[in-house]
VOTORMI-363331 format. One line per field, with one value per atom (N, C-alpha, C): residue in one letter; chain; atom name; x, y, z. Coordinates in nm, 3 decimals. Example, Ala and Ser with C-alpha at 12.3 -4.5 7.8 and 13.67 -1.06 7.14 Angstrom:
2
code = (a:a:a:s:s:s)
unit = (A:A:A:A:A:A)
site = (N:CA:C:N:CA:C)
u = (1.319:1.230:1.320:1.285:1.367:1.290)
v = (-0.569:-0.450:-0.330:-0.225:-0.106:0.003)
w = (0.780:0.780:0.780:0.708:0.714:0.787)
//
This chain:
90
code = (x:x:x:x:x:x:x:x:x:x:x:x:x:x:x:x:x:x:x:x:x:x:x:x:x:x:x:x:x:x:x:x:x:x:x:x:x:x:x:x:x:x:x:x:x:x:x:x:x:x:x:x:x:x:x:x:x:x:x:x:x:x:x:x:x:x:x:x:x:x:x:x:x:x:x:x:x:x:x:x:x:x:x:x:x:x:x:x:x:x:x:x:x:x:x:x:x:x:x:x:x:x:x:x:x:x:x:x:x:x:x:x:x:x:x:x:x:x:x:x:x:x:x:x:x:x:x:x:x:x:x:x:x:x:x:x:x:x:x:x:x:x:x:x:x:x:x:x:x:x:x:x:x:x:x:x:x:x:x:x:x:x:x:x:x:x:x:x:x:x:x:x:x:x:x:x:x:x:x:x:x:x:x:x:x:x:x:x:x:x:x:x:x:x:x:x:x:x:x:x:x:x:x:x:x:x:x:x:x:x:x:x:x:x:x:x:x:x:x:x:x:x:x:x:x:x:x:x:x:x:x:x:x:x:x:x:x:x:x:x:x:x:x:x:x:x:x:x:x:x:x:x:x:x:x:x:x:x:x:x:x:x:x:x:x:x:x:x:x:x)
unit = (A:A:A:A:A:A:A:A:A:A:A:A:A:A:A:A:A:A:A:A:A:A:A:A:A:A:A:A:A:A:A:A:A:A:A:A:A:A:A:A:A:A:A:A:A:A:A:A:A:A:A:A:A:A:A:A:A:A:A:A:A:A:A:A:A:A:A:A:A:A:A:A:A:A:A:A:A:A:A:A:A:A:A:A:A:A:A:A:A:A:A:A:A:A:A:A:A:A:A:A:A:A:A:A:A:A:A:A:A:A:A:A:A:A:A:A:A:A:A:A:A:A:A:A:A:A:A:A:A:A:A:A:A:A:A:A:A:A:A:A:A:A:A:A:A:A:A:A:A:A:A:A:A:A:A:A:A:A:A:A:A:A:A:A:A:A:A:A:A:A:A:A:A:A:A:A:A:A:A:A:A:A:A:A:A:A:A:A:A:A:A:A:A:A:A:A:A:A:A:A:A:A:A:A:A:A:A:A:A:A:A:A:A:A:A:A:A:A:A:A:A:A:A:A:A:A:A:A:A:A:A:A:A:A:A:A:A:A:A:A:A:A:A:A:A:A:A:A:A:A:A:A:A:A:A:A:A:A:A:A:A:A:A:A:A:A:A:A:A:A)
site = (N:CA:C:N:CA:C:N:CA:C:N:CA:C:N:CA:C:N:CA:C:N:CA:C:N:CA:C:N:CA:C:N:CA:C:N:CA:C:N:CA:C:N:CA:C:N:CA:C:N:CA:C:N:CA:C:N:CA:C:N:CA:C:N:CA:C:N:CA:C:N:CA:C:N:CA:C:N:CA:C:N:CA:C:N:CA:C:N:CA:C:N:CA:C:N:CA:C:N:CA:C:N:CA:C:N:CA:C:N:CA:C:N:CA:C:N:CA:C:N:CA:C:N:CA:C:N:CA:C:N:CA:C:N:CA:C:N:CA:C:N:CA:C:N:CA:C:N:CA:C:N:CA:C:N:CA:C:N:CA:C:N:CA:C:N:CA:C:N:CA:C:N:CA:C:N:CA:C:N:CA:C:N:CA:C:N:CA:C:N:CA:C:N:CA:C:N:CA:C:N:CA:C:N:CA:C:N:CA:C:N:CA:C:N:CA:C:N:CA:C:N:CA:C:N:CA:C:N:CA:C:N:CA:C:N:CA:C:N:CA:C:N:CA:C:N:CA:C:N:CA:C:N:CA:C:N:CA:C:N:CA:C:N:CA:C:N:CA:C:N:CA:C:N:CA:C:N:CA:C:N:CA:C:N:CA:C:N:CA:C:N:CA:C:N:CA:C:N:CA:C:N:CA:C:N:CA:C:N:CA:C:N:CA:C)
u = (6.824:6.871:6.752:6.776:6.668:6.635:6.521:6.481:6.581:6.632:6.730:6.858:6.903:7.022:6.999:6.881:6.847:6.851:6.802:6.807:6.951:7.035:7.178:7.239:7.214:7.268:7.215:7.087:7.028:7.093:7.119:7.181:7.324:7.394:7.531:7.527:7.434:7.422:7.388:7.323:7.282:7.396:7.510:7.620:7.679:7.668:7.719:7.872:7.925:8.069:8.112:8.227:8.279:8.236:8.159:8.111:8.128:8.122:8.128:8.019:7.996:7.915:7.989:7.960:8.021:7.930:7.986:7.906:7.784:7.804:7.694:7.593:7.635:7.540:7.446:7.500:7.421:7.315:7.355:7.262:7.310:7.255:7.302:7.291:7.195:7.176:7.268:7.328:7.409:7.520:7.617:7.725:7.805:7.817:7.892:7.817:7.686:7.607:7.636:7.654:7.689:7.819:7.918:8.045:8.029:7.946:7.924:7.855:7.755:7.685:7.783:7.866:7.965:8.063:8.102:8.200:8.143:8.011:7.950:7.860:7.879:7.796:7.881:7.821:7.886:7.833:7.741:7.677:7.780:7.753:7.837:7.799:7.883:7.854:7.972:7.945:8.055:8.104:8.150:8.192:8.297:8.379:8.490:8.443:8.316:8.260:8.207:8.224:8.182:8.309:8.318:8.438:8.402:8.502:8.480:8.440:8.387:8.336:8.443:8.569:8.678:8.740:8.681:8.732:8.839:8.879:8.982:8.923:9.012:8.972:8.991:8.886:8.891:8.971:8.980:9.046:9.176:9.231:9.364:9.390:9.504:9.551:9.454:9.397:9.302:9.184:9.130:9.018:9.063:9.178:9.230:9.248:9.301:9.323:9.190:9.089:8.958:8.897:8.910:8.857:8.934:9.065:9.146:9.104:9.072:9.026:8.898:8.819:8.692:8.710:8.830:8.855:8.812:8.799:8.761:8.873:8.843:8.946:8.992:9.123:9.182:9.256:9.268:9.352:9.445:9.563:9.654:9.599:9.580:9.527:9.377:9.310:9.167:9.091:8.968:8.881:8.847:8.847:8.804:8.651:8.593:8.448:8.373:8.436:8.368:8.333:8.415:8.392:8.324:8.352:8.310:8.188:8.145:8.039:7.900:7.817:7.677:7.600:7.487:7.405:7.358:7.332:7.282:7.140:7.111:6.971:6.903:6.779:6.704:6.606)
v = (10.877:10.739:10.646:10.541:10.447:10.357:10.291:10.198:10.083:10.038:9.929:9.972:10.093:10.144:10.160:10.201:10.211:10.073:9.969:9.833:9.787:9.821:9.786:9.849:9.977:10.045:9.982:9.948:9.885:9.751:9.673:9.541:9.553:9.655:9.677:9.717:9.803:9.846:9.729:9.626:9.510:9.414:9.428:9.334:9.363:9.268:9.293:9.285:9.347:9.341:9.195:9.165:9.029:8.940:8.994:8.917:8.997:8.927:8.991:8.934:9.005:8.955:8.992:8.919:8.951:9.050:9.110:9.200:9.126:9.001:8.920:8.881:8.871:8.844:8.963:9.082:9.204:9.217:9.193:9.196:9.095:8.972:8.866:8.900:8.981:9.015:9.127:9.200:9.316:9.347:9.257:9.284:9.409:9.439:9.561:9.687:9.680:9.794:9.820:9.714:9.729:9.807:9.771:9.844:9.988:10.014:10.151:10.233:10.173:10.243:10.276:10.180:10.205:10.315:10.316:10.415:10.556:10.566:10.698:10.743:10.687:10.730:10.796:10.891:10.956:10.899:10.805:10.749:10.678:10.682:10.613:10.465:10.385:10.243:10.157:10.032:9.939:9.880:9.966:9.928:9.817:9.817:9.722:9.578:9.559:9.424:9.364:9.433:9.383:9.346:9.218:9.166:9.098:9.068:8.998:8.852:8.789:8.651:8.551:8.581:8.490:8.529:8.628:8.671:8.778:8.815:8.917:9.055:9.149:9.281:9.386:9.461:9.565:9.686:9.709:9.829:9.798:9.681:9.647:9.659:9.717:9.723:9.795:9.904:9.977:9.888:9.816:9.727:9.611:9.555:9.444:9.485:9.604:9.653:9.666:9.718:9.733:9.596:9.503:9.368:9.298:9.317:9.255:9.304:9.432:9.487:9.422:9.372:9.307:9.156:9.107:8.964:8.877:8.935:8.857:8.758:8.628:8.530:8.545:8.537:8.551:8.423:8.402:8.294:8.364:8.397:8.477:8.619:8.664:8.799:8.801:8.692:8.682:8.649:8.696:8.661:8.513:8.444:8.305:8.305:8.297:8.309:8.195:8.080:7.969:8.005:8.090:8.127:8.263:8.357:8.496:8.540:8.461:8.504:8.480:8.584:8.571:8.512:8.449:8.398:8.510:8.474:8.570:8.614:8.734:8.780:8.713:8.686:8.628:8.730)
w = (9.534:9.545:9.522:9.447:9.415:9.534:9.526:9.632:9.641:9.528:9.529:9.601:9.573:9.640:9.790:9.829:9.971:10.037:9.967:10.020:10.038:9.942:9.951:10.076:10.096:10.215:10.344:10.345:10.464:10.492:10.388:10.406:10.457:10.412:10.461:10.608:10.644:10.785:10.877:10.825:10.906:10.938:10.874:10.898:11.036:11.128:11.264:11.271:11.371:11.396:11.408:11.347:11.353:11.239:11.145:11.030:10.902:10.789:10.657:10.568:10.461:10.350:10.223:10.116:9.987:9.913:9.809:9.727:9.673:9.632:9.580:9.686:9.811:9.920:9.939:9.921:9.941:9.830:9.706:9.593:9.489:9.494:9.404:9.256:9.219:9.078:9.030:9.124:9.084:9.184:9.199:9.294:9.260:9.132:9.095:9.134:9.134:9.182:9.329:9.407:9.549:9.562:9.483:9.485:9.445:9.345:9.301:9.410:9.475:9.582:9.695:9.733:9.837:9.797:9.672:9.625:9.618:9.607:9.587:9.701:9.819:9.930:10.038:10.106:10.220:10.351:10.341:10.460:10.549:10.678:10.775:10.771:10.707:10.686:10.730:10.767:10.792:10.659:10.570:10.434:10.435:10.539:10.545:10.562:10.596:10.615:10.485:10.374:10.243:10.167:10.128:10.063:9.931:9.853:9.726:9.751:9.648:9.659:9.701:9.672:9.712:9.846:9.913:10.043:10.034:9.912:9.900:9.930:9.956:10.003:9.894:9.868:9.765:9.811:9.942:9.993:10.067:10.045:10.092:10.242:10.276:10.415:10.507:10.461:10.545:10.585:10.489:10.516:10.605:10.576:10.656:10.802:10.825:10.961:11.037:10.970:11.035:11.067:10.974:10.998:11.109:11.114:11.218:11.356:11.367:11.495:11.543:11.447:11.482:11.500:11.480:11.499:11.383:11.266:11.147:11.113:11.103:11.069:10.924:10.906:10.774:10.737:10.607:10.552:10.454:10.498:10.417:10.406:10.283:10.261:10.233:10.262:10.235:10.363:10.368:10.480:10.470:10.582:10.585:10.585:10.468:10.453:10.521:10.536:10.604:10.749:10.809:10.947:10.964:10.876:10.899:10.820:10.723:10.633:10.692:10.686:10.723:10.607:10.634:10.523:10.433:10.309:10.210:10.239:10.188:10.186:10.067:10.081:9.969:9.916)
//
């Protein structure tokens, strides 16, 4: 695994319960790489706390259920990013 992929995993692990980050928050230059890393890792990660830039969920009901258990505010089928989003990494 590359150093960049390790940083992505570390940033995902840092997301506390009750908050989310977008793929672009995790790596602004390569949000699709974040998705690929998540799709190809066996690591125990809070994957459900990573959402699309518009607050929509890549993993549907399963992801929504996990976020609901953490009290993540929703607006319809999307996370209310104004309330639940952590600041970006720089």
